[in-house]
N, C-alpha and C positions, 0 to 999 in steps of 0.2 A: 273803421268801416265794419259793421257787424250786420249779419243777415239772420233773420229768424224764419222758422218754418212752422206752420200750423200742424197740430197733431193729425195724423191720418186716421180716417174712420176705418172700422173693421170691414173687411171684404166679405161678400157673401159667396164668393167662388169656392169650388171644391178645394180640398187640401192639396198642397203642392209638395215637392221634395224638400228635404231638410235644409239643403243649401239655399233654396229660395226663401224659406221661412227665416233663416238667419239673416239674409240680406234685407228682407222686409222689416225684421225686428230692429236692425241697425238704423234703417231709415226712420222708424218711429222714434228712436232714441235721439236722433239729431235735433238739437235745439238751437244752436247758434254756430256760426262759422266766421272766420276772419280770412281775408285775402293774405296769402303768404308770398306769392310770386306773380309777376306779369307773365303772360303767354304772348310771345312775340313771333311774328312771321319771320322765318329764317332769312329770307332774301331782303325784305324791305325794313325789317325791324319795327314794323308798326304793331301796336298792341292789338291783338285779336281776341284776348280774353284774360282771365285771372284764375289762378289756382287757389282754391279755398281749402282750409283745414277745419273740419267740423269738430265739435266737442267729443265725438266718438273716436277721433283720430283719422277718420276717412279723409282722403284727398280727392276733391272733386273739381273738375274744370268748369268754369262758367264762360261760355263763348259769347262774343258780341253779336256775330252774324252766322252762327252755325259752326260746327267743328271744323278745324283745319288740320291738314296733314303735316306740312313742312314747318314745324314750330320749334322754338327753344324756350326754356323756362329761365327767367331771370329775376 
């Protein structure tokens, strides 16, 4: 299972702090991701999302119905 993201267009907003620029630059570099773990509800063990690892090394959750609090990664 692979996910792709389109290149982001350049923003016309004023300049932001260096840390924000770094984060935006990383998002622009993300080209593909693969799911590496299930995110499960701790009580019911139902799948509530997946943890993806991007080509940049970033780990990003993808939730089925919004972020959950009481979860485990498996």
